[in-house]
C-alpha angles and dihedrals in degrees: 000000000000095000095050096069089048089052091052092049092047093047092047090049090049092051093048093050090045090051094048094050089046092053093045093049090051096049093045098047094088091054094046097045116115098229126007125204094265093051090053094050095038090096086071094064091100098040121106093204132049114267122227114245097168126018117204108272090001127138103205104087138111092217111114097229114007120197107244089215098049128081107209122199131169143193125190124219136206111190096192089094096042142292126316125228119208115196138179140170110229121222139164093305120083110253129188136179123207117189113208132190119238089244092053138270135080121272099177140014135179138169136213088269086081093058119123114215091342095309128107115191129169129176117208115205141162117251090258093050088052092051090048093049092049090049091049097048125099114248091216095050105032119187118266091205120129100232127195127185116227116219090214132036093236130045141117140247120230114207119200123190115182122218106202091194133029090244090064094052095100089048091051090051094050092048089054093048091050094065109114120220111184133169115232126206117253111265 
């Protein structure tokens, strides 16, 4: 019976060490990855339109498992030079925006159901830029912009347009490419 308690202690120690190594590996993987999502979409910083990263049914993408019925486009933003306006005309195909921090994680998402008269416009700003915009606006004519505060100065927007049938795939890709991502000057 003397060997059995030693075996239990050794097994328990092995499990604790394995669990610790596993947790450290999971938490460190975003920092050790070769290229994160922001780095991959950073080339779209200067583009005025969203850039397709996965066409419906397309093969050329860096996404791990792209949905064959969704056109995915993106545009990166850098709020150091001013706010960014994302605008789209809605149509018959479902459209959504998700705003991501550079370090990862979604901080805002919206669908075409929030569109007003067929237009969906969102202005992304820092907290300081929002304060400046509020101070500069006329009390008698307030801005109708939907403003969101980004927790980080850099990030990216993912645009998704669904194509419910294969015949609508080209239309979904065109709708995704038509999304405008323009930098505005600080107020």
